[in-house]
N, C-alpha and C positions, 0 to 999 in steps of 0.2 A: 611370573614374567607379568609387568604392568602394560594394560592396554592403553591407546589414546582415549578410549572411552573413560576410562578409570581415572586419568589423569586432567580431564575438563574439570572447568571449574565457573560454576554460575555467577561468583562473586562480582565480576565485573558489570554484569546487568543488574544487580540487585542492590548496588550500590544508591544509599539512600543521602544525599547531600543536607548540610545543616545550614544552607545559606537561606538568610530571611526572605521573608514573604514581604514585599511593599503593599500590596492590594489583593484582597479575595473578597469575590461575591459570591454568594450562596443564595440559590432561589432562583426561580424564573419566572418573571412577570414582567411588564412594561416598563416599570421602573428599573430592573436590571439591566433590560436593553438599552436606555437611555444614558444610564450611568457608563456601560461598557462604552458606547460611541462618544458620549462627552470627554471620557479619559482619553481616548484615541484623537480627539480633535477631527471627528469627520464630518464630511460635506451632510448637506440634508438629505440627499438622495441615497446615500448609503443607509442613514436612519430610516429611511421610509422602507427600504429593502428589509433592513431587520423587522420590523413592526410588522409587514406583512407575512412574513415567514412566521413568527409568532403566532399570528392568527390562524395561518394554515397548521400549525403543527398542534394548537389547542384544538381543533376541530377534526383532527384526525386520529383514527384508533391504531394501536400496534399491529403488526403482521400476524395473520394467524396461519400462515402455511409455513412458518420456519421455526427456528427455535424459540422457547418460551422466553420472552423478555420480560415476565411479570415481575421478576425479584429486582429489577431495575428500578430504583427509588430516585426519582431527578429531585426531590425535595432534600435529598442527602448527599447531593453532587456540588462541587463549588467550580460554578460557570465559568470563572474567571480568577485567574491566579497569576498575579504578575511578580516575577521575581525581584529582588532587590539589585537590578542589574540593568545598565542601559542597553543599547543596541549601539555596537562598535566593530570598526573594520579592522582593528587591532587585537590579536589574541591575547597580548601581554595584558591588555585592559579588561579582560573579563575577570568576574571576581573568582579567587583561586578554588573556592568551594565549586562552582560550577566548571570551571575549566579543567578540574582533576577529573570530574566525572566523563567529559569528553575526551580528555587525553587518554583515560583508559580504555575508552570505547575505540581509539584509533583515530579520531577525525581529523585532528591537525596532520598527522603521517598521511594520510590519505590525500590530504590537499596538497602537501609539498609534491608527493610522486607523480600523481595523476590526475589532477582536476583543474579546470580553468577557474572554477570558482566553487565556493563552498558556504553553507548557512548553517545554523545551529540553533534551534529553538529550544526553549527550556520551559515548561508548562505552556502559559498562554502567550508568551512573545519571544520574538527572535532576539536573541543577546548577540550573536556573532555573525557578520556577512562581509565577505570579501571575494573580490574577483581579483584576477591576476595578469599577469601579462599575455597570457595565452588569449586574453579577452579583449587585447586592446587594438584598435582600429579596425575591427569587425564592425561595429555598429550594434550588436548584439546587447540586449538588457536583461541584466539579471538582478532583481532586487526582492529584498522582502515585500510581503505583500501590500503591508500598511504604508511603506514609503512610496511603492508603485502608485497606491490610489492617490496620492499627494500630488507626485510628480507626474504622471501620466494620466491623468484623469479621463480623457477623451477615449484613449485607448482601452483603459479599464472599462468604461461604460459599453463601449462596443461589445465587448466579449464575457464581461462577468455575468454569472447566470443566464447565459445563452445557450451552453451546452447542456445542464444541468438546471432545471427549472427550480423554483421555490417550494411547488407543491407536488414534485416527483414523488416522494414518501414521506412519513413522518417525521424521520430522523435527519432527512435532507433540509428538512422546513427548521428543525433544531439547529442544524449547522449554519444556515444563513442569519438564525436570529442572533446566533452567538460566537460566528467566526472570528478568530483573533491568530494573526502570525500567517504563516505559510510562504509561499514563492511566488514570484512572477517572471516568466521568461519571454522573450520576444526575440526570434531568430531573424533577422533581415532576408530578403530575396537573395538567392546564390550564395548564402554565407554557410560553409560546412564547419562546424567546431570540430577539430581533432580530438579534444580532450572533453571529458565529460563534466556536468554540474551536479553537484550533490547538495541535497539538504537533509539535516537529520532533526527528527523531532524524538524530543526527551520529556516524556510526563513523569515528574518527581513527586508530585504532591499528592499524598493520601486522600482517597475520596474525592477525586478532583475528575474534570473533563478536558478534553484537549479538542479543538474545532478547526484546526487550520485550514486554508484553502491555498491550493495551487493551481496556478493558471499559465498555460505554455501556449504559445502559437510559434509554429515553424513555418515561415512563408515559403513561397515559391522555389524550388530547386535549392533548399536548405537543408541543414540535418543537424540533430541534436542528439546526444544520450543523456540521458537523465537519472539519477539514481536517489532513491531516498530510504532513508533506515529510520525506523522507528522502534524503542524500547521503553520500560518502565520497570521500575523495581517491584518485588510482590508484596501485596498487603493483605489485612485480613477483611477489606471492606470492599465495594465495588469501585471501579474506575470507568470511565468512559472514553472513548475515542469516536468522534462523529466527524472526521474530515471530509473534503472535497476535493477533487482532481478534475479539472476542465482542461481538454487537450483539442489543438486545432491543427491539423495537418493539412497544410494547402496542396496546390498542384505539383508533383514530381518532387514533394519532400519526404523526410525520413524522420522518424521518432523512434528511440528506443527509451522505452522506460521502465527501470529495473526498482522492484522492490523487495526488502526484507523487513517483515513485521517480526517481531519479538518481543511481543507483549507479556506481561506477568499473569499469571492465571487467574486474577480477579479482574481481569478487563473485558467490558464490552465494546467489540471492535465493531461498528455499525459504520461502516466506511462507504463511499459513493466516488464513483469515478467513470467517466466518459469522454468519447474521441468522437471527432469528425475527422472523415478522411476523403479528400478530393481526388481529381484524376490522376492516377500514377504514384498517388501517395502510398505511403506504408506506416503503419503503426506496430510496433514490435512491443509486447508486454512479455516482461521476466519476474514472477512473482514468487516468494515463499512466505507462506502463512505458519508463524509457529506461536506458541504461547495463546494467550486471551482464553478466557471462559468461554464465549461464546462469539464467532465472528460471521457476519454476514456481509460479503463483498462480492458483486459480480460487473466487473467492468463491461460498460456496454460500449458498442463499435457501431459507427454508422458510417458504411461505406457509400458515399454519395457520388461519387465521380467513377468513370470509367477505368478499370485496371487496377483500382486501390486494392489494398491488401492488409490483412490483419493476421499477426502471428501471435499466439498465446503459448507461453511456456510457464507452467506453475506448479508447486509442489505444497501440500499442506502436510502436519504432523499433528494428531490428536491424541493426548493421552488421558489419564483418567480425569473425569469429571469436565472434559471439554467438548465442545461442539463446535465445530468447524464448518461452516455453511457457506462455500464459495461456488464461483463458477464465473459464467460468461455470456454477455447477451451480445448478438450481432444481427444487424440489418443490412442485407445486401439491395441497394438502391441505384445499381447502374451494371452495365453489362462487363462481363469478362472479370468480375471481383471475385477475391480470393480470399478465404480464410482458414487457418491452418491452426489446431488446437491439440495441445501435447500435455496432458495433465496427470500428476502422480499424486496419490497420498497413501501415507502411513498411520494406521490406529493402534493404540497399545493401551491395555488394563481399562478396556470398557470404554475409550473414547469414540467419539463420531466424527466420521468425515463425509461429508456430502458435496459432491460437484451437480451443480444446475446448470445447465446451457438452454438458452432460447436464441432460435435460430429463425429468422423471417427473411425469405428469399421473395422479392417480389416480381411482379408481372414484367417489369421492366429490365430484370436482372438475368438477361439471357447469357448462358455460356457462363455462369459463375460455379465455382466449386468450392464444396467446404469437406474439408477431414477433420474428423474428430479421432483421438487416440487417448483415452481414459484408462490408467492402470492403477489398482489399489492394493496394497501390502497389509495384511491384517496379522499382527503380532501373537495373538491369542484368540480364544472362541468367545470372549467376552467383547469385545470389539465391534463396531460396525462401520460398513461403507457401501453408500449407495451414489449411484450415476442417474441423473434425472433430466432427460433430455427432452424440450419441448421444440418442435420444428413447425414452421407454418413455410410450404413451398407452393408459389402461384404459378410458376411457369414450368414447362417439360423439360426445357433445355437445361438441364443442370447435371452436375456432377457431384453426387452426395453420398459421404460414408463416416460412419460412426462405428467405431469399436470400444468396446467398454471390457476390462477384465479385473476379477480379483482373485487374489492369491494367498497363500501361507507360506511360511518358512518351509522349505523343501528338507526333509530328512535327508533326502540323497546328497543335496548339495553339501549340507552341513557335513555328512559323513565324508564326502570327498575332499572338503578343506581340511578337516582333521586330521585327513591322512597324510596330508602334506605339514603337520608339526602343529596346529593350531588348537588352540583351547576349543570347547565347544561355544563360549561366550565369542570368543574372538571371531569365529566362523559366522554366527549368526549377525555379528557387527557388521563383517565385511559384506554378506550377502544385501544387508539393507543400504549400506553405501553405495552398492554396486547399482541397486536399483534406483536410487537417488542420483547416480552420476549425471545423466544426461541433462537433467534440471541444472545441475551444478555447474556444467561446464557453459551453461548460457550465461551465467553471471559475470560481471566483471571479476577481476581475479581477488579484490579483498573482500567482496561480498560473498564469492565462491568458498573461500577459508571460512568467512564466519557462519556459510549455511553449514556446512559441515561440521563445526564446531557447535551449531546448535541441535544438530542431529544426534552428535555424541551425547550432548546433554540430556535429549531427550530418552535415549537408550541408555543410561546410566542406572544401573541396578534394576532394569526392567526386563533384562534377558538373559538366559545362561542356565 
């Protein structure tokens, strides 16, 4: 009897298109930065940001507290790759080779069924961006980032690099020096979008980097669900992803931000995400981290208003040769703020999963509540899982709890399931899927299906 695990196929993610490259820039220096800015026709203030960021990058060392990044040679990375395709709002105008990749990933189908708008980036540029009738008349803005810079310069100036500063760390400086593509969203006061927006980022070129920038503002009494997907085919040389997400959730607003990162196992994923939440606002993160050789990703949340809330639901899966170092940072900066974190990790074949949390409850954040629940499942004795909390609590009127557990596959559970007619491999697979189910249920339907598919692919041939 064939199991769903055996029937899974990674070919849809490992497609490599033969689409021609119009422009490729290798090397990191001032000339590189100026050339990228000139190609995009950017205003001087954007170029100034890029050059300042390059200076910060050159003056900053690699972090020494996390995974080893010494094998990442930026001299061998293509910093900008423009596909031979122009931005279009018509799917039929996208080059066939690129369209074929996104078709197999299910992007157009998801747009038709359940989205208010969709965007698709291929290497360094957005090649498709479209909004539909669900967005008409709402006043909401959803654009690729480069177009937003030209069409809404004052709005971009007000918020761009204000959540995540240029010198926050070495690889965000690299991002600001090289950023290209990404999404801009503004939801006006009182507008509640019923259907999500989605951006998909595909890094196709060998030995290249992707540096998209996402900026979202959800104004007072507004709400939005935003979904992003990421994938890349496997190569035998390093790729780099150093994107940035800046989120602003205003008074009484709500934002759900869901991500499935399915990078190839040669990827360094050094992404940065940060959110400001005002009074009675709420940010909800749902994240799945799969693939990549090394990941370092710790979304930061600043709860600035009374009753502001942050919920985080995430899962990571590390196999052989993978070191997934993820987590969350939260600053409680007002009374009655709440943060709830539910994290799960699975490791196999010597894979390493680390969950880091950094929580700061300030003196003025009385009656705040923090709840952490971290669970890890190791499928063999070679793998590793760590939970590393760092807490700074500056007032005594706080409720704080942190639970962490590490487990292995239970022989009793395996025996019980096998007694119902399943093979040992099927029993183990069911236990793993059951462990991940609470996270899977938090994703939109299409992404829950993709997450389960990714778990199946990771499990294939690894247990039994």
